[in-house]
Structure formats: structure tokens, C-alpha cells
N, C-alpha and C positions, 0 to 999 in steps of 0.2 A: 455409486452410480455405475450402471452397466453400459451406457452408451460410450462410444470411443471419445476420448478427449481431443478436441479440435483446437489447433494452435495456429496463429498467424505470426510470421517472422517479419519484422520491419527493421532493416539495417542497410545502410548504403554500401557495406562491404560484402561482396558476394561470398568471400571465403568464410566470413562469420556465419552467414545464413546457411551455407552448405554444411559447416561443422555442426551447427545446432540442429539442422534437419536430420543429419545422420544419427546424432545422439538421441533425439526424441523418437525418431522412427524405430530405432533399435529397441526402445522400451515400450513400444506399442502405442505411442502418441501419434495422432494423425495431423501432419502439417498440411493444412488445407490451402494456404496461400503464402506468398512472399511479397514484400514491398521494399523498394530501394529509397523511398523518401516518405515524408509524412502524408503528402497528398495521396500517394498510391495506397498507403496504409488505410486512410479513411475510406477510400473507395473499396478496397479489398474487404474491409470489415462489413460493409453494406452488402457486398456480393457473396461472401463466403460464410458470414455469421459464425465466427470462431467462438470458442469458450474463453480463450486466453490469448492476449496479444503480447508478444515480447517486443518491446519498443525501444529502439535506440534513441538517445537524446539528440545527438548532433547529426542531422541529415540535411541534404540540400533541398531547396524549394520550400519545404515546410518541415520545421524541426519536430522532434518527438513530443515536445511539450504542447504545441498547438494541436498536433494530431490527437493527443490524449484528450485535450479539452473538447475537441469536436466529436470524438467517439463517445465520450462519457457524457452524453447529453441528458441523461435521466430517462431515456426511452426504455420501455420494457425489453428485456433480453440482451441488454448491452453486455459486452464481454468484460472480463477482468483484464487490467493492464499491468504488466510488470515492466519497469523501466530498466534498460540496459545502460550501463555506464562504465567508464574506465576509472572513475574517481569515486571513492566511497563517501565523500562529502561534497558532491557536486551541487552547486547552487540550484541547478535546474531540477535536480532530484526533489528538493524541497517543494518547488513550485508544482512539479508533477504530482507529488503526493497530495498537495492541497487541492489539485484539480480532480482528484479521485482515483489516482493509481493505487494499486493494492500493495506496492512494495517495489524494491529494486534489487537487481543483481549486478555484481561486477562481471565484466566480460571474461575474466579468467576463472569463472565458476567451474567447479568439477562437474562431470557428467551426472553423477548421482544427485548433486544439489540442484542441478538444472531441472531434472525430471521431477524431483520431489517438490520443487518450487511451483511448477505449473499445476501439479496435482493439488497442492495446498490451496492456492488461490481459486481453483475451480470450485472447491467446496464452499467458498465464501469467506474463508479465513484470510487475514492479512499475512503477508509474507514476513514482515519485519517483526522482530521482538520490539516491544515498546521502548526499551532502552536504546536501541539503535536509532529509532525515530527521534528520540529525545536529543541525541547528539546533533542530528540535522537541525531540529527546531532551535536548540540553544544557539547554534552557530548562525543561523540565517533569519530567524524571526526578527523583524524590525518593529520594536515597540513604539507606539504612538497613540495619540489621544483617540483616534478613530479605529484602532485595531479591533476592538471587540465588536464593532459594527459589521465586520466582515462575516460574522456568523450569527446564527440565531442566539437569542438570549439564553443563558443557563437558568433563568428563573423557572422554567418548566420542570426542572429536576428537583426531586425530593432531597432532603438533607443526606439521606443514605446514598442516593445516586451521585450526589456531588462528592461524597467521600470516596465512593468507588472510582469515579472518574479521576480524582486527584491521585489516588494510589496507582491506578492503571497508567497514568501519565508518567509516574516515577519509575515504571518498568516492572511492576509486579505482574506475574502470570495469574491466571484464574485460581490455580492451586494456592499460590502465595496470598492472594486476596482472601481466599476462604479461611486460611489459617489466621491472618491478621485480624479479620473481622468476626471470627468465630461463627462462620456460616458454612453451609454445605456448598460444594463447588457448583452444584446445579442451581442453587439460589444466586450465586455470583454471576453465572452465565445469564440468568434471567435479568439481573440488574443491568448487565452490559448490553443486552439486547434492547432493553427499554431505553437506555441512554442513547443508543444509536438511532432508535426509532424517533424519539422525541426531538433530537437535534438534526434529523435528516441526514445522517452520516452513513457512509458505505461500510466502514469497518473500524477496527481499533486504531489503525494508523491515523485516520482523520480525527478520531477522538483525542489522541495525544496532541495533535496539532492544535485543536480547538482549546484544549486545556491550557496550553501555553499562551496562545494568542489572546484569549479572554482574560488572562491574568490569574486564573484559578491556581495554576502552578507557575512559579517563577524560575527562570533559568538559573541553574546552580543550586537550587534548593534540594535538600535531602539527598545530597550526593552519595551518602552511604548506601542507599538502595542500589546504586550502580554496581557495587562490589559483588552482589550476589546475582544480578540479572543481566549484566552486560554480556553480549555475545559478539564475537568478532569473526 
């Protein structure tokens, strides 16, 4: 993409916003607006139409979770949202990912990781490795009789797509999926794209969540996959 990357910063701490603005601006990222609470963030998104929103979880008046829900309404041109948190397994992070956020960053992120993160989600990719998402899902998914009803049925998926989704949820990258299934990586990407389209999902992060919440993959299953894919 040749157009400048447009970012909105939403955090109730002025110092955090100032630091992030300096880091992003130094790398050629255009910080188009700032917000000190969720309500301001929602309004600022409508006004400035950023590509990416860096959203703090805990803010006054309206928290980042509710703001994320309101921003990600399914309307055309909606931005990608990255959740900012001081806790790597924050309960709110799981809820935000379920609402459509594309990933999360800890507030002590390095400058290089911060700029790489906003560029990654701008292209439509999820920020998290599936293994990291799995940690959150395993800890916070509440299993119940009506859990699967939260999402569209997996019945629309072919047997191969179900297999791909299950392996994706266990933390395998596209390259690892290709090796495991003896497929070309381009074919794996096509399968993943079709899964997302059929289930109405934004990215791989939500696909992992759906795989656990529908019971396709159970928490703790195939833990050996984590040894090669976990990223910290």
C-alpha cells in the first residue's frame, strides 16, 4: 500500500499517547487523532477514519471493549483495532478479540514491534500467533450448553476446511499447515480465506476462538503443538 498508514490512539494516559505518537511518527505513520476514553474514540473514528486504532482497555466513561464493539459494526471501511493492555492474559482482551479486534499489544512493547504491529493489521492479517490466542481462549472460554450458538454453525465447512480450522486453532502457521497436510501454501491460504468467509469472521484470531467455543478443539488438546509454535 502506498497511501500513508493512518492511526488513532485511544488511551486515558497522555504520556502513553505522546510516546506512541512519537514512535509512530518517526517511522512515517500518520497519527490522525487521539482519544482519552472510549466515547471519544468512537467519535474520533467516525471523524478521522483511521486504518488502525490502538485501543486501551481500561478507560473512563466508556472502556475500550465497548468502544471496540461500537467501532466494529460491520460497516464498510471499518478500521482494524489493536487492544493495548498491561496484562498478557487480561480477561477483557479475550472479550475484545471476540468482538472483532485483530490482536493485542502489551504497553511495554518495543518501538519496532509497535510499528510492525500496526502495519501488519493494516494489511488484514491478525497480529497474534494462533498459539497466543489459544492461551487466552483456554483460560477464559466458559463452556456451556449454548456456547456453540454464539457463532454460525460449522456445518458449512467441508471436511478439509474443518481439518484446517482445527490445526490452525492449535497454533500451526500456514507453512506448517502446508507441510502437515501435504498441500501448497497457496492452497492453505485459500482454505483459510474460505473458512473466514463462510463463518463471517474477520481474521485468524476469531477463527481460533470459534474453534474452541464450538468444541471443534478442546482446551488442553494436542499441547505438543505449542512447543513449536508458542511465541512470547
